[in-house]
N, CA, C and O of each residue as an XYZ file, in Angstrom:
292
protein
N     -33.806     23.680   -103.350
C     -33.483     24.706   -102.389
C     -32.839     24.111   -101.140
O     -32.093     24.805   -100.449
N     -33.105     22.862   -100.842
C     -32.619     22.262    -99.613
C     -31.198     21.736    -99.692
O     -30.505     21.694    -98.675
N     -30.746     21.335   -100.872
C     -29.427     20.713   -100.924
C     -28.604     21.217   -102.089
O     -29.092     21.943   -102.955
N     -27.364     20.822   -102.092
C     -26.461     21.208   -103.168
C     -26.383     20.098   -104.199
O     -26.408     18.915   -103.858
N     -26.289     20.483   -105.449
C     -26.124     19.491   -106.505
C     -24.639     19.245   -106.729
O     -23.799     19.904   -106.117
N     -24.316     18.310   -107.594
C     -22.929     17.993   -107.891
C     -22.196     19.195   -108.494
O     -20.995     19.363   -108.281
N     -22.909     20.017   -109.234
C     -22.287     21.191   -109.853
C     -21.874     22.220   -108.810
O     -20.841     22.875   -108.953
N     -22.675     22.362   -107.768
C     -22.296     23.276   -106.689
C     -20.998     22.814   -106.026
O     -20.110     23.621   -105.750
N     -20.897     21.503   -105.775
C     -19.699     20.966   -105.124
C     -18.467     21.078   -106.022
O     -17.366     21.322   -105.528
N     -18.635     20.907   -107.306
C     -17.511     21.053   -108.238
C     -17.007     22.490   -108.281
O     -15.801     22.729   -108.345
N     -17.923     23.438   -108.246
C     -17.536     24.856   -108.240
C     -16.805     25.197   -106.942
O     -15.801     25.909   -106.961
N     -17.307     24.693   -105.820
C     -16.648     24.937   -104.533
C     -15.247     24.325   -104.541
O     -14.301     24.954   -104.069
N     -15.100     23.109   -105.070
C     -13.797     22.453   -105.160
C     -12.834     23.255   -106.028
O     -11.661     23.404   -105.684
N     -13.324     23.769   -107.149
C     -12.473     24.574   -108.036
C     -12.007     25.850   -107.337
O     -10.848     26.239   -107.479
N     -12.874     26.496   -106.598
C     -12.507     27.719   -105.873
C     -11.475     27.415   -104.791
O     -10.518     28.168   -104.610
N     -11.675     26.298   -104.066
C     -10.714     25.914   -103.027
C      -9.347     25.629   -103.641
O      -8.325     26.032   -103.084
N      -9.315     24.944   -104.773
C      -8.045     24.672   -105.442
C      -7.362     25.954   -105.899
O      -6.140     26.070   -105.816
N      -8.138     26.908   -106.377
C      -7.558     28.179   -106.804
C      -7.017     28.987   -105.628
O      -5.972     29.629   -105.739
N      -7.719     28.953   -104.517
C      -7.309     29.754   -103.361
C      -6.092     29.143   -102.672
O      -5.120     29.845   -102.394
N      -6.138     27.848   -102.397
C      -5.079     27.224   -101.604
C      -3.974     26.597   -102.448
O      -2.829     26.538   -102.001
N      -4.275     26.141   -103.623
C      -3.277     25.461   -104.450
C      -3.144     23.996   -104.065
O      -3.439     23.602   -102.937
N      -2.697     23.204   -105.024
C      -2.643     21.766   -104.789
C      -1.516     21.382   -103.827
O      -1.655     20.412   -103.082
N      -0.413     22.118   -103.830
C       0.706     21.775   -102.957
C       0.315     21.917   -101.491
O       0.620     21.045   -100.678
N      -0.348     22.997   -101.157
C      -0.750     23.220    -99.775
C      -1.822     22.219    -99.351
O      -1.820     21.766    -98.206
N      -2.723     21.873   -100.241
C      -3.761     20.909    -99.900
C      -3.186     19.513    -99.690
O      -3.600     18.811    -98.768
N      -2.234     19.099   -100.532
C      -1.646     17.772   -100.367
C      -0.783     17.694    -99.113
O      -0.784     16.672    -98.427
N      -0.047     18.759    -98.804
C       0.763     18.731    -97.581
C      -0.133     18.737    -96.345
O       0.193     18.101    -95.343
N      -1.235     19.436    -96.407
C      -2.184     19.425    -95.297
C      -2.816     18.056    -95.103
O      -2.998     17.608    -93.971
N      -3.151     17.389    -96.209
C      -3.720     16.050    -96.123
C      -2.695     15.066    -95.574
O      -3.046     14.178    -94.797
N      -1.439     15.211    -95.966
C      -0.366     14.340    -95.460
C      -0.190     14.546    -93.956
O      -0.063     13.575    -93.210
N      -0.184     15.799    -93.508
C      -0.044     16.085    -92.081
C      -1.221     15.526    -91.286
O      -1.047     15.018    -90.179
N      -2.405     15.624    -91.854
C      -3.582     15.083    -91.190
C      -3.484     13.562    -91.067
O      -3.840     12.996    -90.034
N      -3.003     12.908    -92.113
C      -2.829     11.458    -92.070
C      -1.813     11.035    -91.024
O      -2.026     10.046    -90.321
N      -0.707     11.770    -90.908
C       0.293     11.461    -89.890
C      -0.279     11.645    -88.492
O      -0.003     10.853    -87.592
N      -1.077     12.691    -88.314
C      -1.677     12.934    -87.006
C      -2.636     11.815    -86.627
O      -2.671     11.391    -85.472
N      -3.409     11.340    -87.585
C      -4.341     10.248    -87.317
C      -3.575      8.978    -86.960
O      -3.974      8.255    -86.046
N      -2.479      8.695    -87.669
C      -1.670      7.513    -87.355
C      -1.066      7.605    -85.961
O      -1.060      6.615    -85.230
N      -0.559      8.767    -85.581
C       0.000      8.939    -84.247
C      -1.076      8.776    -83.184
O      -0.818      8.203    -82.125
N      -2.265      9.267    -83.449
C      -3.370      9.114    -82.506
C      -3.730      7.645    -82.344
O      -3.970      7.183    -81.228
N      -3.770      6.910    -83.448
C      -4.087      5.481    -83.373
C      -3.021      4.726    -82.599
O      -3.338      3.840    -81.805
N      -1.752      5.071    -82.823
C      -0.670      4.428    -82.072
C      -0.804      4.719    -80.584
O      -0.599      3.838    -79.749
N      -1.144      5.939    -80.263
C      -1.315      6.306    -78.861
C      -2.478      5.582    -78.217
O      -2.395      5.178    -77.058
N      -3.556      5.416    -78.955
C      -4.718      4.714    -78.415
C      -4.448      3.220    -78.271
O      -4.985      2.578    -77.367
N      -3.618      2.660    -79.155
C      -3.304      1.238    -79.095
C      -2.294      0.942    -77.993
O      -2.162     -0.209    -77.575
N      -1.586      1.948    -77.519
C      -0.626      1.767    -76.447
C       0.712      1.254    -76.915
O       1.430      0.637    -76.128
N       1.079      1.479    -78.158
C       2.355      1.012    -78.675
C       3.524      1.801    -78.105
O       4.644      1.290    -78.080
N       3.305      3.003    -77.654
C       4.385      3.857    -77.164
C       4.404      3.913    -75.637
O       4.900      4.885    -75.067
N       3.880      2.902    -74.971
C       3.804      2.918    -73.513
C       5.070      2.416    -72.849
O       5.083      2.254    -71.628
N       6.124      2.165    -73.585
C       7.364      1.681    -73.002
C       8.044      2.824    -72.252
O       8.199      3.915    -72.799
N       8.449      2.584    -71.006
C       9.110      3.667    -70.263
C      10.489      3.957    -70.836
O      11.160      3.073    -71.368
N      10.882      5.177    -70.719
C      12.191      5.590    -71.217
C      13.274      5.030    -70.306
O      13.109      4.989    -69.086
N      14.361      4.608    -70.891
C      15.469      4.052    -70.114
C      16.170      5.173    -69.367
O      16.410      6.248    -69.916
N      16.493      4.911    -68.117
C      17.208      5.903    -67.316
C      18.644      5.466    -67.166
O      18.924      4.302    -66.882
N      19.532      6.378    -67.351
C      20.942      6.110    -67.156
C      21.283      6.331    -65.692
O      20.728      7.233    -65.064
N      22.188      5.524    -65.131
C      22.572      5.745    -63.735
C      23.277      7.085    -63.576
O      24.089      7.480    -64.412
N      22.957      7.767    -62.502
C      23.508      9.094    -62.254
C      24.620      8.962    -61.221
O      24.351      8.965    -60.020
N      25.863      8.845    -61.675
C      26.999      8.667    -60.783
C      27.765      9.954    -60.543
O      28.807      9.936    -59.888
N      27.282     11.046    -61.050
C      28.016     12.302    -60.901
C      27.876     12.835    -59.482
O      26.973     12.436    -58.746
N      28.758     13.721    -59.112
C      28.727     14.319    -57.770
C      27.466     15.148    -57.576
O      26.888     15.169    -56.490
N      27.045     15.830    -58.632
C      25.833     16.644    -58.531
C      24.616     15.750    -58.300
O      23.712     16.108    -57.546
N      24.598     14.597    -58.946
C      23.480     13.673    -58.764
C      23.429     13.132    -57.357
O      22.343     12.961    -56.802
N      24.602     12.852    -56.751
C      24.650     12.354    -55.375
C      24.225     13.436    -54.391
O      23.516     13.156    -53.425
N      24.657     14.676    -54.635
C      24.259     15.780    -53.767
C      22.754     16.010    -53.864
O      22.093     16.290    -52.864
N      22.227     15.892    -55.061
C      20.784     16.067    -55.246
C      20.023     14.965    -54.525
O      18.968     15.225    -53.945
N      20.529     13.759    -54.548
C      19.877     12.648    -53.852
C      19.911     12.877    -52.345
O      18.928     12.596    -51.659
N      21.035     13.389    -51.812
C      21.114     13.696    -50.381
C      20.083     14.751    -50.013
O      19.436     14.650    -48.970
N      19.922     15.784    -50.878
C      18.944     16.829    -50.609
C      17.543     16.255    -50.566
O      16.741     16.641    -49.717
N      17.241     15.342    -51.464
C      15.923     14.731    -51.473
C      15.709     13.898    -50.215
O      14.618     13.897    -49.645
N      16.766     13.179    -49.775
C      16.657     12.374    -48.570
C      16.419     13.255    -47.347
O      15.633     12.908    -46.465
N      17.107     14.403    -47.301
C      16.935     15.318    -46.177
C      15.522     15.875    -46.125
O      14.956     16.028    -45.042
N      14.959     16.175    -47.259
C      13.614     16.724    -47.320
C      12.601     15.650    -46.911
O      11.601     15.964    -46.266
N      12.844     14.412    -47.272
C      11.917     13.331    -46.969
C      11.871     13.043    -45.473
O      10.869     12.516    -44.989
N      12.924     13.370    -44.725
C      12.941     13.098    -43.272
C      12.132     14.054    -42.556
O      12.029     13.981    -41.332
């Protein structure tokens, strides 16, 4: 009464396979694996490199810089 036997788990597995199908279950497992790998990479700090900035030589960029300088004064 307290626990499930192996037969209970096999029946539950069969019902899950019938409801969701193997294609959806495998794609879900693949997505979960990718998410775990991305989380591990984030925790390890492999993606901590700052993004490269391109110099802003346009007229709009210079005007924006002047506006920022004016606000800072």
